[in-house]
C-alpha positions in Angstrom: 88.3 -45.6 -333.8 89.5 -42.1 -332.9 91.0 -41.1 -329.5 87.5 -39.6 -328.6 85.7 -43.0 -329.3 87.6 -44.9 -326.6 86.2 -43.8 -323.3 89.7 -45.2 -321.7 91.4 -42.7 -324.2 88.7 -39.4 -324.0 89.7 -36.3 -323.6 88.1 -35.8 -320.2 89.6 -39.0 -318.9 93.1 -38.3 -319.4 92.2 -34.7 -317.7 90.8 -36.3 -314.8 93.9 -38.7 -314.5 96.3 -35.9 -314.5 98.2 -35.9 -310.6 97.3 -31.8 -310.8 93.8 -32.2 -311.1 93.6 -35.3 -308.8 95.4 -33.0 -306.1 92.8 -30.1 -306.7 89.8 -32.8 -305.9 91.6 -33.5 -302.6 91.8 -29.7 -301.6 88.4 -28.7 -303.3 87.3 -31.1 -300.3 89.4 -30.0 -297.6 88.6 -26.4 -298.6 85.3 -26.5 -297.5 86.6 -27.1 -293.9 88.8 -24.1 -294.5 86.3 -22.0 -295.8 84.2 -22.3 -292.5 87.1 -21.9 -290.7 88.0 -18.3 -291.9 84.2 -17.0 -292.2 83.7 -14.2 -289.8 81.4 -14.5 -286.9 77.8 -14.8 -288.0 75.7 -12.1 -286.6 71.9 -11.9 -286.0 69.6 -9.8 -288.1 67.7 -8.9 -284.8 70.2 -7.4 -282.6 73.6 -7.4 -284.7 75.4 -9.3 -282.2 76.8 -13.1 -282.3 74.7 -15.9 -281.1 75.9 -17.8 -278.1 76.0 -20.7 -277.0 76.6 -22.7 -273.7 78.3 -25.8 -272.9 78.3 -27.6 -269.2 81.7 -27.6 -267.6 81.7 -31.0 -267.0 81.5 -31.8 -270.8 84.3 -29.6 -271.4 86.5 -31.5 -269.4 85.5 -35.0 -270.0 83.7 -35.9 -273.5 81.3 -38.6 -275.1 82.2 -41.4 -277.6 83.9 -40.1 -280.8 82.5 -42.7 -282.8 79.8 -45.0 -282.3 80.9 -47.5 -279.9 77.9 -50.0 -281.0 74.6 -50.5 -279.2 75.8 -53.6 -277.2 78.1 -51.0 -275.1 75.5 -49.4 -272.6 78.4 -47.4 -270.3 80.8 -45.1 -271.0 83.1 -43.3 -268.6 85.6 -40.6 -268.6 87.5 -39.1 -266.0 89.7 -35.9 -266.0 91.4 -34.5 -262.9 88.8 -33.4 -260.7 86.0 -34.1 -263.3 84.1 -37.5 -263.6 81.7 -38.2 -266.2 79.2 -41.3 -266.5 76.8 -41.8 -269.5 74.8 -45.0 -269.4 72.7 -45.9 -272.5 68.8 -45.8 -271.8 65.4 -47.5 -273.2 62.5 -45.8 -274.7 59.0 -47.5 -275.1 57.9 -48.0 -278.6 54.7 -46.2 -279.3 53.0 -49.0 -281.1 54.4 -52.3 -279.9 54.8 -51.4 -276.5 57.9 -52.9 -276.1 61.0 -51.1 -274.5 64.2 -50.6 -277.1 67.0 -50.1 -276.5 69.0 -46.9 -277.9 72.6 -46.9 -277.9 74.6 -44.2 -276.4 74.8 -40.6 -277.9 78.0 -40.7 -279.9 79.8 -38.1 -282.3 79.7 -34.4 -283.4 75.5 -34.2 -283.0 75.3 -34.6 -279.3 77.5 -32.2 -278.6 76.0 -29.7 -280.9 72.6 -30.3 -279.3 73.8 -29.7 -275.8 74.9 -26.6 -276.5 71.5 -25.5 -278.5 69.7 -26.7 -275.7 72.4 -25.1 -273.0 71.5 -21.7 -274.4 68.0 -22.1 -274.9 67.4 -22.5 -271.6 69.5 -19.9 -270.1 68.2 -17.3 -272.8 64.5 -18.4 -271.3 65.5 -18.9 -267.9 63.6 -22.1 -268.0 64.3 -25.8 -268.5 61.3 -25.9 -270.5 62.1 -25.2 -274.3 60.7 -24.8 -277.4 62.3 -27.1 -280.1 60.2 -27.4 -282.9 61.4 -24.4 -284.6 64.3 -23.6 -283.1 66.5 -26.9 -283.2 65.4 -27.3 -286.9 67.1 -23.3 -287.5 70.2 -24.4 -285.4 70.6 -27.5 -287.5 70.2 -25.3 -290.9 72.6 -23.1 -289.0 75.2 -25.4 -288.4 74.9 -27.7 -291.3 73.9 -25.0 -294.0 70.8 -26.9 -295.2 67.8 -28.6 -293.6 67.8 -32.0 -295.3 65.4 -34.9 -293.7 68.1 -37.5 -293.7 70.5 -34.6 -291.5 67.3 -33.7 -289.5 66.7 -37.7 -289.2 70.3 -38.1 -287.6 70.3 -35.3 -285.4 66.9 -36.6 -284.0 68.5 -40.1 -283.3 71.2 -38.5 -281.4 68.4 -36.2 -279.5 66.4 -39.6 -278.8 69.6 -41.3 -277.7 70.9 -38.2 -275.3 67.4 -38.0 -273.8 66.9 -41.6 -273.0 70.9 -41.9 -271.0 71.3 -41.7 -267.5 74.2 -38.9 -267.0 76.1 -38.7 -264.1 78.2 -35.7 -263.6 80.6 -35.1 -260.7 83.0 -32.5 -260.0 84.8 -31.4 -257.1 86.8 -27.9 -256.4 88.5 -27.1 -253.3 86.7 -28.7 -250.4 83.0 -28.2 -252.5 81.9 -31.2 -254.6 78.7 -32.0 -256.5 77.2 -34.7 -258.5 74.2 -34.9 -260.9 72.3 -38.3 -261.4 69.9 -37.5 -263.7 68.5 -37.6 -267.3 69.7 -34.7 -269.2 66.0 -34.5 -270.9 63.2 -35.7 -268.9 59.9 -35.1 -271.2 59.6 -35.1 -274.9 58.4 -37.2 -277.8 61.0 -39.6 -278.6 60.0 -41.3 -282.0 60.4 -39.7 -285.4 57.3 -39.4 -286.6 56.6 -38.4 -290.3 53.9 -35.8 -291.5 51.9 -36.2 -294.9 54.9 -34.7 -296.6 57.1 -37.4 -295.2 59.1 -34.5 -293.0 60.7 -35.5 -289.8 59.0 -33.6 -287.2 60.4 -32.1 -283.7 58.7 -32.7 -280.6 57.3 -29.0 -280.1 58.8 -28.7 -276.5 61.4 -30.5 -274.0 62.0 -30.7 -270.3 65.5 -30.4 -269.2 65.7 -32.3 -265.8 65.7 -29.9 -262.9 69.1 -31.3 -261.7 71.1 -30.8 -264.6 69.2 -27.1 -265.2 70.3 -26.1 -261.7 73.6 -27.4 -262.4 73.8 -25.4 -265.8 73.0 -22.2 -264.2 76.3 -22.4 -262.4 78.6 -24.2 -264.1 77.6 -22.8 -267.9 80.8 -21.9 -270.4 79.8 -19.1 -273.1 80.8 -20.1 -276.4 80.4 -18.5 -279.9 77.9 -20.9 -282.1 79.5 -19.5 -284.9 83.0 -21.5 -283.7 80.7 -24.4 -283.3 79.5 -24.2 -287.4 83.1 -23.9 -288.1 84.0 -26.7 -286.1 81.0 -29.0 -286.7 82.9 -31.4 -289.1 84.9 -32.6 -285.6 83.9 -34.3 -282.4 87.5 -33.8 -281.5 87.9 -30.4 -282.4 84.6 -29.2 -280.9 85.8 -30.8 -277.6 89.1 -29.0 -278.1 87.6 -25.8 -278.0 85.0 -26.6 -275.0 88.2 -27.3 -273.1 90.0 -24.7 -273.8 87.3 -22.1 -273.8 86.7 -23.1 -270.4 90.6 -23.8 -269.2 92.7 -21.0 -270.6 91.0 -17.9 -268.6 91.7 -19.8 -265.4 95.3 -20.2 -266.0 97.2 -18.2 -263.1 98.5 -15.0 -265.3 102.2 -15.5 -264.3 102.5 -19.3 -264.1 101.4 -21.2 -267.4 100.4 -24.4 -267.3 102.2 -27.6 -269.0 100.3 -30.9 -269.7 102.3 -33.7 -271.1 101.5 -35.6 -274.0 100.4 -39.0 -272.2 98.0 -36.9 -270.2 96.4 -35.1 -273.8 95.9 -38.7 -275.4 94.4 -40.0 -272.1 91.8 -37.3 -272.2 91.3 -36.9 -276.1 92.8 -39.8 -277.8 92.4 -42.8 -275.7 90.9 -44.7 -278.6 94.4 -44.2 -280.6 96.6 -47.2 -280.6 99.8 -45.3 -281.6 100.9 -42.1 -280.0 102.4 -41.0 -283.1 98.7 -41.1 -284.8 97.2 -39.4 -282.0 100.1 -36.7 -282.5 99.4 -36.1 -286.1 95.5 -35.7 -285.4 95.8 -33.5 -282.4 98.1 -31.1 -284.0 95.8 -30.7 -287.3 92.8 -30.2 -284.9 94.5 -28.0 -282.7 95.3 -25.7 -285.8 91.8 -25.4 -286.8 90.5 -24.6 -283.1 93.1 -21.9 -283.0 92.0 -20.7 -286.4 88.4 -19.8 -284.6 89.9 -19.4 -280.9 92.3 -16.7 -282.0 92.8 -15.2 -278.1 94.3 -18.6 -277.2 97.8 -18.6 -276.2 99.3 -22.1 -276.4 103.1 -23.5 -277.1 102.7 -27.2 -278.6 106.2 -29.1 -278.7 107.3 -32.6 -278.6 107.0 -32.8 -274.8 103.3 -31.5 -275.0 101.0 -28.2 -274.3 101.6 -25.2 -272.5 99.0 -23.5 -271.5 98.8 -19.5 -270.7 96.4 -17.1 -269.1 94.2 -16.5 -272.5 90.6 -14.4 -272.7 87.9 -16.8 -273.0 86.2 -16.7 -276.7 82.8 -14.9 -275.1 83.7 -12.5 -272.2 81.6 -11.9 -269.4 80.7 -8.4 -270.7 79.5 -10.4 -274.0 77.3 -12.7 -271.9 75.8 -9.6 -270.1 75.2 -7.7 -273.3 73.2 -10.5 -274.6 71.3 -11.1 -271.4 70.3 -7.4 -271.2 68.3 -7.7 -274.3 64.2 -7.8 -273.7 63.4 -11.3 -275.1 60.3 -10.7 -277.6 59.0 -14.2 -276.9 59.1 -14.2 -273.3 
């Protein structure tokens, strides 16, 4: 028997076992994320302007769960300074059995991305009623670079969870305070029906609650959709980007803000047992965020993070230019 007859000694297996090749496979996997981080902003064909997304300022400071907490967990609380978020998992009536079915809490990157898209559509149209059948499918394709059925199902599952959840947003600023107790989405078809080609169907339209829509108009933070595309692999990366987008431009130009590692862990890493593990993940993720948000002026050391006044990723002028263009669909 020669070497070519033995699968353990074949040329392909020998090459694959070499350290350099094993390292190359690992680099290949990480390079996909790297390529997305360094890609230029995506421009639309219609107006040659970057697409804008928006996030509510409360969701910029207090995020949803990073991982699935389990369907038996029915409540999620986060508090950061003057901002509080309370999300209660909801139920939906099954259209065939009539039974009320408990849905879990929204978690991970997908509800964050869905919110950014719904917010953008609502602000662009100046209406709480949003056409999603084509717009959300196109958004998922832009975010994930493909529109496979499994991916659409996962997004729709998170949209369902988000739609039935009761969201309580609270924020105080000086002597002013506001609180929204509502579902973000108040009306749409929840169940993932299939057409004759076994393709998951989105609902044709959804309606944001009036309370949420009114609050969003006053407290929306503009973002670059292309940045969300680049950071869509990580819920922590999205949360860091949201936070810095609404925080850095509010730092007083002559007075920086210092935040300890303990405070950072409380806000972004309460699920980490060891501080060293959180620091490692935070440093890596912050480098990815800064690759997209290059205007961010930040110092990170062994004691914590120092925030300096920085231009936001999207300026007011860019938002005004985007809104000044006529909407052919209106």
